[in-house]
Each structure stands twice: as structure tokens, then as C-alpha cells.
C-alpha positions as CSV (number, residue, x, y, z in Angstrom):
1,M,13.0,-28.7,22.4
2,S,13.1,-25.1,23.5
3,L,10.8,-23.7,26.2
4,A,9.2,-21.4,23.7
5,M,8.5,-24.3,21.4
6,K,6.9,-26.3,24.2
7,A,4.7,-23.4,25.2
8,L,3.6,-22.8,21.6
9,K,2.8,-26.4,21.1
10,K,0.7,-26.4,24.2
11,E,-1.2,-23.3,23.0
12,A,-1.5,-24.9,19.5
13,S,-3.3,-27.9,21.1
14,K,-5.8,-25.6,22.7
15,C,-6.4,-23.8,19.4
16,A,-6.8,-27.1,17.6
17,D,-9.3,-28.4,20.2
18,E,-11.4,-25.3,19.5
19,I,-11.3,-25.8,15.8
20,K,-12.3,-29.5,16.2
21,K,-15.5,-28.4,17.9
22,Q,-16.7,-26.6,14.8
23,K,-18.6,-27.7,11.7
24,S,-17.1,-25.2,9.3
25,I,-14.0,-23.1,9.3
26,H,-13.3,-19.8,7.5
27,V,-9.6,-19.2,6.9
28,V,-8.4,-15.6,6.5
29,S,-4.8,-15.0,5.5
30,H,-2.4,-12.4,4.2
31,I,-1.3,-12.0,0.5
32,D,2.4,-12.6,0.8
33,A,4.4,-15.8,0.7
34,D,4.2,-16.3,4.5
35,G,0.4,-15.8,4.3
36,L,0.0,-18.2,1.4
37,T,2.1,-20.9,3.0
38,S,0.2,-20.4,6.3
39,A,-3.1,-20.9,4.4
40,G,-1.6,-23.8,2.5
41,I,-0.7,-25.5,5.8
42,I,-4.0,-24.9,7.6
43,C,-6.1,-25.8,4.6
44,T,-4.2,-29.0,3.9
45,A,-4.6,-29.9,7.6
46,L,-8.3,-29.1,7.5
47,E,-8.8,-31.1,4.3
48,R,-7.0,-34.1,5.7
49,G,-9.2,-33.9,8.8
50,K,-12.3,-33.7,6.6
51,F,-13.3,-30.3,7.8
52,E,-15.4,-28.0,5.7
53,Y,-13.6,-24.7,5.1
54,T,-13.6,-21.6,3.0
55,T,-10.8,-19.1,2.4
56,R,-10.3,-15.3,2.1
57,F,-7.1,-13.4,1.4
58,V,-6.7,-9.8,2.3
59,K,-4.0,-7.1,1.8
60,Q,-4.7,-5.8,5.2
61,L,-7.0,-6.7,8.0
62,D,-9.1,-3.7,8.8
63,E,-12.6,-2.9,10.3
64,K,-14.3,-3.1,6.9
65,V,-13.0,-6.7,6.4
66,L,-13.9,-7.6,9.9
67,D,-17.4,-6.3,9.5
68,A,-17.8,-8.5,6.4
69,I,-16.5,-11.5,8.2
70,A,-18.8,-10.9,11.1
71,D,-21.8,-10.6,8.9
72,E,-21.1,-14.0,7.4
73,N,-21.5,-15.6,10.8
74,H,-18.9,-18.4,10.5
75,D,-18.6,-21.1,13.2
76,T,-14.9,-20.3,13.6
77,V,-12.5,-18.0,11.8
78,V,-8.9,-19.0,11.7
79,F,-6.7,-15.9,11.0
80,T,-3.2,-16.9,9.7
81,D,-0.3,-14.5,9.3
82,L,-2.5,-11.6,10.6
83,G,-4.9,-10.8,13.3
84,S,-2.6,-10.3,16.3
85,G,-2.9,-6.5,16.0
86,M,-6.7,-6.6,15.8
87,C,-7.6,-8.7,18.8
88,E,-9.9,-6.3,20.5
89,L,-11.7,-5.4,17.2
90,I,-12.2,-9.1,16.4
91,K,-13.7,-9.7,19.9
92,S,-15.9,-6.6,19.6
93,R,-17.6,-8.1,16.5
94,G,-18.3,-11.4,18.3
95,I,-16.1,-13.4,15.9
96,N,-15.1,-16.8,17.3
97,A,-11.5,-16.6,16.3
98,V,-8.3,-18.6,16.4
99,I,-5.3,-16.4,15.6
100,S,-2.1,-18.0,14.2
101,D,0.3,-15.1,13.7
102,H,3.7,-13.7,14.4
103,H,3.2,-9.9,14.2
104,Q,3.3,-7.7,17.3
105,P,0.2,-8.5,19.4
106,Q,-2.1,-5.8,20.5
107,G,-4.9,-6.7,23.0
108,N,-5.9,-10.1,24.1
109,I,-8.0,-13.0,22.7
110,Q,-8.6,-16.5,24.0
111,F,-7.1,-18.6,21.2
112,H,-3.9,-16.9,20.2
113,L,-0.8,-18.6,18.8
114,N,2.0,-16.1,18.5
115,P,5.7,-16.4,19.4
116,H,5.8,-13.0,21.0
117,L,3.4,-14.3,23.7
118,F,5.8,-17.1,24.6
119,G,9.2,-15.6,24.7
120,A,10.2,-15.7,21.0
121,N,10.6,-13.0,18.5
122,G,8.2,-13.2,15.5
123,S,10.5,-11.1,13.3
124,Y,13.2,-13.8,13.0
125,E,12.5,-16.8,15.3
126,L,9.1,-17.9,14.0
127,S,7.0,-16.9,11.0
128,G,3.3,-16.9,10.5
129,S,3.6,-20.2,8.6
130,G,5.7,-21.6,11.4
131,S,3.0,-20.8,13.9
132,T,0.4,-22.3,11.6
133,Y,2.6,-25.4,11.1
134,L,2.5,-26.0,14.9
135,L,-1.3,-25.6,14.7
136,G,-1.3,-28.1,11.8
137,L,0.7,-30.6,13.9
138,A,-1.9,-30.3,16.7
139,L,-4.7,-31.1,14.2
140,G,-3.2,-34.3,12.9
141,K,-0.2,-36.0,11.2
142,N,1.0,-33.0,9.2
143,D,4.8,-33.0,9.9
144,D,5.4,-33.1,6.1
145,L,4.2,-29.5,5.9
146,S,7.4,-28.3,7.6
147,S,8.6,-27.5,4.1
148,L,5.9,-24.9,3.7
149,A,6.8,-23.4,7.1
150,I,10.4,-22.9,5.9
151,V,9.2,-21.4,2.6
152,G,7.1,-18.9,4.6
153,A,10.0,-18.1,6.9
154,V,12.4,-17.5,4.0
155,G,9.7,-15.4,2.2
156,D,9.4,-13.3,5.3
157,M,13.2,-12.8,5.3
158,Q,13.6,-14.4,8.7
159,H,17.0,-15.9,7.8
160,L,18.6,-12.6,7.1
161,K,19.3,-11.4,10.7
162,M,21.9,-14.1,11.3
163,G,22.5,-15.3,7.8
164,H,20.5,-18.4,8.5
165,L,17.3,-19.5,10.3
166,I,17.4,-19.5,14.0
167,G,15.1,-20.1,17.0
168,I,11.9,-22.2,16.5
169,N,12.4,-21.8,12.7
170,R,15.6,-23.8,13.2
171,E,13.8,-26.5,15.2
172,I,11.2,-26.9,12.4
173,L,14.0,-27.0,9.8
174,E,15.9,-29.7,11.7
175,A,12.8,-31.7,12.1
176,G,12.3,-31.5,8.3
177,V,15.9,-32.6,7.7
178,K,15.4,-35.6,9.9
179,K,12.4,-36.6,7.9
180,N,14.4,-36.2,4.7
181,I,12.0,-33.4,3.6
182,L,14.4,-30.5,3.8
183,Q,18.1,-29.8,3.3
184,F,20.2,-26.7,4.0
185,K,23.7,-25.8,2.7
186,K,25.9,-22.8,1.9
187,D,25.5,-21.6,-1.7
188,L,25.2,-18.5,-3.9
189,T,22.1,-16.6,-2.8
190,L,21.1,-15.0,-6.1
191,F,17.7,-15.9,-7.2
192,G,17.0,-18.5,-9.9
193,K,19.6,-21.2,-9.3
194,Q,17.0,-23.9,-10.0
195,T,15.4,-22.4,-13.1
196,R,17.3,-19.7,-14.8
197,P,20.2,-19.7,-17.3
198,I,23.4,-18.7,-15.4
199,Y,23.7,-15.2,-17.0
200,R,20.2,-14.3,-15.8
201,L,21.2,-14.8,-12.2
202,F,23.2,-11.6,-12.6
203,Q,20.8,-9.8,-15.0
204,Y,18.0,-9.9,-12.5
205,A,20.1,-9.5,-9.4
206,S,18.6,-7.0,-7.0
207,D,20.0,-7.9,-3.5
208,P,22.7,-6.8,-4.0
209,Y,22.2,-4.7,-7.0
210,L,25.1,-5.3,-9.4
211,P,26.0,-2.1,-11.3
212,G,26.7,-2.8,-14.9
213,L,25.2,-6.3,-14.7
214,T,21.7,-5.9,-13.3
215,G,19.3,-5.3,-16.2
216,N,22.1,-5.8,-18.8
217,E,21.9,-9.1,-20.6
218,E,24.8,-8.6,-22.9
219,A,27.1,-7.5,-20.0
220,C,26.1,-10.6,-18.0
221,I,27.0,-12.9,-20.9
222,E,30.3,-11.1,-21.4
223,F,31.0,-11.5,-17.7
224,L,30.7,-15.3,-18.0
225,H,32.8,-15.3,-21.2
226,S,35.6,-13.4,-19.3
227,L,35.7,-16.3,-16.8
228,N,35.8,-18.9,-19.6
229,I,32.6,-20.5,-18.3
230,R,30.7,-22.6,-20.9
231,F,27.2,-21.6,-20.2
232,S,25.4,-23.6,-22.9
233,R,25.4,-27.3,-23.7
234,D,23.5,-29.3,-26.4
235,E,21.7,-26.1,-27.4
236,R,20.4,-25.6,-23.9
237,W,21.4,-22.9,-21.5
238,R,23.0,-24.3,-18.4
239,L,21.6,-23.6,-15.0
240,W,23.5,-23.1,-11.7
241,I,22.5,-26.6,-10.6
242,D,24.2,-28.0,-13.8
243,L,27.6,-26.6,-12.9
244,E,30.5,-28.5,-11.4
245,T,31.8,-27.3,-8.1
246,P,35.1,-25.8,-9.6
247,E,32.9,-23.8,-12.1
248,K,30.8,-22.5,-9.3
249,Q,33.8,-21.5,-7.3
250,K,35.3,-19.6,-10.3
251,I,32.0,-17.7,-10.8
252,V,31.8,-16.8,-7.1
253,S,35.4,-15.6,-7.0
254,G,34.9,-13.6,-10.2
255,L,31.7,-12.1,-8.9
256,I,33.3,-11.0,-5.7
257,Q,36.2,-9.4,-7.6
258,Y,33.7,-7.6,-9.9
259,C,31.8,-6.3,-6.8
260,L,35.0,-5.0,-5.2
261,K,36.0,-3.2,-8.4
262,S,32.5,-1.7,-8.6
263,G,32.8,-0.3,-5.2
264,I,30.1,-2.4,-3.6
265,P,30.5,-2.4,0.2
266,S,31.8,-5.6,1.8
267,Y,28.6,-6.1,3.9
268,K,26.6,-6.3,0.6
269,I,29.1,-8.6,-1.0
270,E,28.9,-10.9,1.9
271,R,25.2,-11.5,1.1
272,L,26.2,-13.2,-2.1
273,I,26.9,-16.4,-0.1
274,G,24.6,-17.8,2.5
275,E,22.5,-20.7,3.8
276,V,19.9,-21.9,1.3
277,Y,17.1,-24.3,1.8
278,L,16.0,-27.1,-0.5
279,L,12.7,-29.0,-0.5
280,L,13.8,-32.6,-1.3
281,K,10.3,-33.9,-2.2
282,E,10.1,-31.3,-5.0
283,R,11.5,-31.9,-8.5
284,E,15.0,-30.4,-9.1
285,G,14.9,-27.7,-11.7
286,T,11.6,-26.2,-10.5
287,E,10.9,-23.2,-8.4
288,M,9.5,-25.3,-5.6
289,R,12.8,-27.0,-5.1
290,D,14.4,-23.9,-3.6
291,A,12.6,-22.1,-0.6
292,S,13.6,-18.6,-1.9
293,E,12.3,-19.3,-5.4
294,F,9.2,-21.0,-4.1
295,S,8.4,-18.0,-1.8
296,T,8.9,-15.6,-4.7
297,L,6.6,-17.7,-6.9
298,L,4.0,-17.4,-4.3
299,N,4.5,-13.6,-3.9
300,A,3.9,-13.4,-7.7
301,T,0.4,-14.8,-7.3
302,A,-1.4,-13.1,-4.4
303,R,0.3,-9.7,-5.0
304,Y,-1.2,-9.8,-8.5
305,D,-4.7,-10.7,-7.3
306,H,-4.4,-14.5,-7.8
307,A,-4.0,-15.8,-4.2
308,E,-6.1,-18.9,-5.1
309,I,-3.4,-19.9,-7.5
310,G,-0.7,-19.6,-4.9
311,L,-2.8,-21.6,-2.4
312,S,-3.4,-24.3,-5.0
313,V,0.4,-24.6,-5.6
314,C,1.0,-24.8,-1.8
315,M,-1.5,-27.7,-1.7
316,G,0.2,-29.7,-4.4
317,N,-1.1,-28.6,-7.7
318,R,1.8,-28.9,-10.1
319,E,-0.1,-28.6,-13.4
320,N,-2.4,-25.7,-14.4
321,A,-1.9,-23.6,-11.2
322,Y,1.9,-24.0,-11.3
323,E,2.1,-23.0,-15.0
324,F,-0.1,-19.9,-14.4
325,A,2.1,-19.0,-11.3
326,R,5.2,-19.2,-13.5
327,K,3.8,-16.7,-15.9
328,L,2.9,-14.4,-13.0
329,L,6.5,-14.8,-11.7
330,A,8.1,-13.7,-14.9
331,E,6.0,-10.5,-14.7
332,H,6.8,-10.0,-11.0
333,R,10.6,-10.3,-11.4
334,Q,10.6,-7.8,-14.2
335,N,8.5,-5.4,-12.1
336,L,11.0,-5.7,-9.3
337,V,13.9,-4.8,-11.5
338,N,11.9,-1.9,-13.0
339,G,11.0,-0.7,-9.5
340,L,14.7,-0.7,-8.5
341,M,15.6,1.1,-11.6
342,Y,12.9,3.7,-10.8
343,V,14.3,4.2,-7.3
344,K,17.9,4.4,-8.7
345,E,16.8,7.1,-11.2
346,K,14.6,9.2,-8.9
347,G,16.6,8.7,-5.7
348,V,15.4,9.1,-2.1
349,I,14.5,12.1,0.0
350,Q,16.4,12.2,3.2
351,L,15.0,13.7,6.4
352,E,16.6,13.8,9.8
353,N,15.6,10.3,10.9
354,I,14.1,8.6,7.8
355,Q,14.6,8.5,4.0
356,Y,11.8,7.9,1.6
357,F,10.6,7.7,-2.0
358,D,7.1,8.2,-3.4
359,A,6.4,5.8,-6.3
360,G,2.9,7.1,-6.9
361,S,1.3,4.7,-9.4
362,E,4.7,3.7,-10.9
363,I,5.2,0.8,-8.5
364,K,2.3,-1.5,-7.6
365,E,1.3,-1.0,-3.9
366,T,1.5,-4.8,-3.3
367,I,5.2,-4.9,-4.1
368,V,6.4,-1.5,-3.0
369,G,7.5,-3.0,0.3
370,I,9.7,-5.5,-1.5
371,I,11.2,-2.6,-3.5
372,A,11.8,-0.7,-0.3
373,G,13.7,-3.6,1.2
374,M,15.8,-4.1,-2.0
375,S,16.5,-0.4,-2.2
376,S,18.9,-0.7,0.7
377,T,21.4,-1.8,-1.9
378,L,21.0,1.5,-3.7
379,V,21.1,4.1,-0.9
380,E,24.2,5.6,0.5
381,N,23.0,6.0,4.0
382,R,22.0,2.8,5.8
383,N,21.7,4.6,9.1
384,L,18.1,5.6,8.3
385,P,15.0,3.5,7.7
386,I,13.7,3.4,4.1
387,I,10.0,4.4,3.8
388,A,8.1,3.9,0.5
389,F,4.8,5.4,-0.6
390,A,2.6,4.1,-3.4
391,K,-0.9,4.9,-4.6
392,A,-3.6,2.5,-3.3
393,D,-7.4,2.2,-3.7
394,E,-7.8,3.0,-0.1
395,G,-5.5,6.0,-0.1
396,V,-1.7,5.7,0.2
397,K,0.2,2.5,1.0
398,V,3.2,3.0,3.2
399,S,6.0,0.4,3.6
400,G,9.0,0.7,5.9
401,R,12.2,-1.3,6.1
402,A,15.0,-1.0,8.8
403,T,18.2,-2.9,9.5
404,Q,19.3,-5.0,12.4
405,D,21.7,-2.1,13.4
406,L,18.8,0.3,13.5
407,L,16.8,-2.1,15.7
408,R,19.7,-2.2,18.1
409,R,19.7,1.5,18.2
410,G,16.0,1.6,19.2
411,V,14.0,1.7,16.0
412,N,10.7,-0.2,16.0
413,L,8.8,0.3,12.7
414,A,5.8,-1.7,13.9
415,E,5.2,0.7,16.8
416,A,6.0,3.7,14.7
417,M,3.6,2.7,11.8
418,S,0.8,1.8,14.2
419,V,1.0,4.9,16.3
420,I,1.5,7.5,13.5
421,S,-1.0,6.0,11.0
422,A,-3.7,6.0,13.7
423,E,-2.9,9.7,14.4
424,V,-3.7,10.6,10.7
425,G,-6.7,8.4,10.4
426,G,-5.1,5.3,8.9
427,V,-4.1,1.9,10.1
428,G,-0.7,0.2,10.3
429,G,1.6,-2.3,12.0
430,G,3.9,-5.3,11.3
431,H,7.4,-6.1,12.6
432,D,10.0,-4.0,14.2
433,I,12.2,-4.4,11.1
434,A,9.5,-4.3,8.4
435,A,6.1,-2.7,8.7
436,G,3.4,-1.0,6.7
437,A,0.3,1.2,6.8
438,T,-2.5,2.6,4.8
439,I,-3.2,6.3,5.2
440,P,-5.6,8.9,3.7
441,K,-4.0,10.6,0.7
442,S,-4.3,14.1,2.1
443,T,-2.2,13.2,5.2
444,K,0.9,11.9,3.5
445,E,3.0,15.0,4.3
446,E,1.8,15.1,7.9
447,F,2.4,11.4,8.3
448,T,6.0,11.7,6.9
449,Q,6.9,14.5,9.3
450,K,5.3,12.8,12.3
451,L,7.0,9.5,11.4
452,D,10.4,11.2,11.2
453,M,9.9,12.8,14.6
454,F,8.7,9.5,16.1
455,I,11.7,7.5,14.8
456,G,13.9,10.2,16.2
457,E,12.4,9.9,19.6
458,Q,12.9,6.1,19.5
459,L,16.5,6.6,18.7
460,R,16.9,9.2,21.5
461,K,15.3,7.1,24.1
462,K,17.6,4.2,23.3
463,A,20.6,6.4,23.4
464,L,19.7,7.8,26.8
465,S,19.2,4.3,28.2
466,T,22.6,3.0,27.2
């Protein structure tokens, strides 16, 4: 067990002791896969411990939300996958809080479970659901919830830095493997291996974007024909999990050759194969069997205003909630492809230190960050962070995505978003590699220019120090 894990478990015990003193708990969580799995973990643990609890899901934790929570006068509020950036504001409102998060901390609070405070990086060594899993362990016998922690970590893209999960995420994964709950292996990374006909793996591919195949059903079917792959049997479309190993190898080889001929850079092609994570207690052929598909299913619920459906699936509902989630997922995947096509058509605007696109109301604000991340497969210059703007009820939603190389060169999007959004009357934060903000509509141009200069200064400081 790592030193960071030991320290986090000790802090988790303190947080659990505080929760156990209370009669009722209010759980506040984020609306992405990591937030939903975090809520699923803590709510399951509370239910098993016979605690009374209520839930609330938010796009962003701001002063308005905190005021509403304070007015409700809960015994204890457990913030999962958010809260670390709002410690002082939470305290100022007299909220008795336990924070289980992994974002960059700002300020101090008594009960605070966050990897950054104990020598681990919350961007790739432990997710919000991972922190909450440790809290769940401290509350009772909840080690079976390791599967949700891994789904949250994958949904938060924590496996992408090294091509596989590392740090405390790895420790949680290995514990799940020992319990025969989880499995990991090398495989094709395209989405839908459990549930989609083979040709649709390519039709809906977005990371990497496959020119000539993505969005083109006929071309995908013809691609499989060219490889002599029989992709239907007994009037049923075959899935990736139905294929024999030699067939899979033939498709992977053919796909790599196709990508090379299409001029796709090698670093993008390499992402086609990677470590994948399976939930062995889930039925094969369902979204919940694969951590990536499960996380995307969850994103499709809360990001479309149905967080309660995602929470219900996390807590074991495999009937009505699951079927509703699947319908939302179909819409979500099509929206992602449409969003990518929009960015491809409109292009990005390049400044000195950032590149950006403004989707307005063409891309939903709750998924524009996902599109920004996927857009790295479309832009020619990977030496600049990608910033995306979308219309939001509160003003303008901003989402930023960087690369590991940019981090090494000094970029920290969490710091940049937090500082610059505050300067224009907004609020922001997140991770060094992925962050967001909400700003007043009238300040978009000012924000863009200031962000460009701030990122430039980060790069210059790093260059001078090396």
C-alpha cells in the first residue's frame, strides 16, 4: 500500500466518523460520470449503513448553490467530485461539510479527502469516485464498489496519461481484480465493443476521428467487406465480443493500415489499442460490462438533466432506469458526432498561446468539454490548448483541454481558468489538463485575450526555469 493511500485512508476514517455522528446526510455531486459514480458509491454506503440521505446534482458549485444548501440547514453535507475549490465559501456559510474530491484544493476545511493533500495527483492518480470509494470503505464493508471507482476514473480520462490507470487508481483496480470484480486487458479502445454492431465502432469513432469512416455507415460496412469479415450471423449483427481472436487481429491490422493511408499521425493511431477495464459482475453485452461504455452511459444521463437515472443505474437498477439511460445514450453519441462534425466544418481560431472555437447554442454546454477533448483529433496544432465556448443559462460556458506535453511545458488550465474567470466576474477551476469556467456573456472577448496571455506567461515561466 502506498504512503498516499495510507494517508488517504486515515483521513477517510476521520470523515466517516463525522458522518456517523449525524442523523441525516445531504449528498451534493457533479453531473459527469465521475460525479455520478461518486454519488452512487456514497449513497450505496449510506443506504447500507441505514443513514437517511438526500441528493443534489449540480453543473457547477457556486455561491448561489451554496446559499441554497445553507438555507436548508442539513446536519452534514457530503460534497463528492466537487467542493475542494470552494472550501472558504463553504465554511463562511456555516455548512458542516465533508468533501470527497480530487480537483485542485483552494483554502482549508476540516474534513477534506483529496489526493492533492496527500502527495498524489488528482488528474491521473485518483478520481473523485476513487476518493469517495475510500470514504465508502471507511463507512462499512463496501469493497464491491471498487467497480464504480474504476468507471469514474475512466470517465474522467485518468487512464490516458500513461495508457493505463496508475497510482491509487491502480491500487483500487488491483484490489477489485483480487475480489474477482474487475478485469483489465489490452484491446481495441473504440467505443461500443459490448453493445454495437462491428461497423458502428468505426461509424461513431471520434478518438481518433477516422476520415472517410466516422459518420459514414456505408463506408464502414465496405471497410469490413474489404477485410472479408463476416459481420452478421443468424440475421443478427455480430459484436466485437462475438469475434474470434484472428478476426480481431485482422480488423486491427486493417484499421491501422487505413489510418496510415489516411495520414493520421502515429500518436493518434497508437490510441486505437490500450488497456480496457471490465466489470465481471455485470452481464456481458451490456454497457455496464465495460468501464468506458458505462461511464459514457452515465454522462448521457446527468448531462441531459437526468442525473437521478444515472444514480439509479449506479445503485443497481437494471430495469426501467437502465432502459431510459440507453435511450439517452443513443442521443448523446449522435450529439458528440454532430459536435465533432461542427468543429471540423467551422475550424478553430488560433491565437498565440491557445486555440478556440465558439459553438454558441450549436453544442450543448454540458457536452462542449467532451467535444473540446475529442477535437484534438481534428486540429493540426497540438502545441496549443483547445478552448471551447458554448451558450449557457448563466452566461457562457468555457471548457479547456490540454495535453500531457503542454503540462510538462508549464500549462495549468485549472489555475488559468480560476484566475482569469474571477477577473471577468465569473468562476472556474478543475484539473491542470482539463478545466472549465462560467463567465458573463459580455466578457467573452476579454476573457479570451487574458487567457491567451496567462497561458503564455505559464509557458514562459517554465521555459525560464529549465
